[in-house]
N, C-alpha and C positions, 0 to 999 in steps of 0.2 A: 504493499500500499504506499501511496504517496502522502507526504505531508502537505501537499498542494491542496487546496480547495477547488473544487470544480467551479466554474463561472456559474452554475445554478444552485449552489450550496448558500443558505442564508448568511449573509454578512461577508460574503465574498466581495471583494473590489470596493469595499468602503473604506474611506479614509476619513480621519477626523481632523478637521482643518481648526486650529485654535488662532483666533484673532486676537493679537496683544494690542492695546490701545497705546497709541504713541503718547510719549511722556513731553508734554508742553511746557516749556521754559517760561518765566515772567520776561517780558521784555526788559532789555536793559534800560537804566534810567539815567538822566541828564540832568546836569545841575544848571539851571539858569542864572548866569551872574551878571551883576550889574556893576559898571566901573566908574570910578569918581572922575569928575572934570572941574574944572574952575569956573566953569561958565554956566551950565545948566542951574536953572534957580531950584531951590530945594523944593519949593511949593510944586514946582512940575514933577520932580522925582517922586513926592509923595502922592500926587495924583496918578501917575502911571502905576503905581505899587497898587494903589486901590482899585483902579479901573481895570487891569490886565491879570493881576494876581489874587483879586478878591481878599487884600489884606486890610484890615480895619484900621481906621484913622492913627490910633496910637502905635500900632505896631510898624506901619508904614514909616511913621517919624524915627521910629527906633533904627529899624533898617536904612532909611535915608542917612541918620547920623553915623552908623557904622561904616556905610559906603564913603561917606566924608571923610571919617576919620582914618579907617583901614585902607582906603583905595578900591576896595569891591567887598561886596557881600553876596552871598547866594542868596535868591529870592524866592528859590521853588526848585522842587525836583519832580520832573515829569519824563513820561515816555519820548523817544525822539520827536515823534510829528507834533507833540502839543509843544515840548521846548523849542522847535525851530518856528512854531506859529506864534509863539508867545513873543520871541526875541524879534522876528519881523514886524509885529504889531508895534512893539516898543520903539523900534528903529524906525519905522514909518511915521510914527506920531511926532518923534522927537525931530525927524526932517522936516515935516510939516511946519513945525512951530519954530523951526530955525535954531535948533538946540543941538550942541555936539554929543548929547548923551550916547554913550555906548553900552550895549548888552549884548552878552555873548552865551553860549553853554558849551559844556563839557560831559564827558561820561563820568559817571559816578564812581 
């Protein structure tokens, strides 16, 4: 007798396919940095922080003072697309108001 099952035997030709769920990684995060300059009014920086980063007034003042004293500050941490959008929004508004305010982002 042979160990091989005949094609008509029950269970012959059946294979079990095991699907594994792909492991998803969280997207990398990026720090949005605001840089100090000697020309942009402090009130404008506070306005930008409140408008684009949804930071309350007292926290916006604290961050603005950190930027002023230390030269830069992290104003938020976001996935790439959001960080890029926020930087573009800040830079566009600064340009429209003729301020040299600089904002950038880097991988955390």
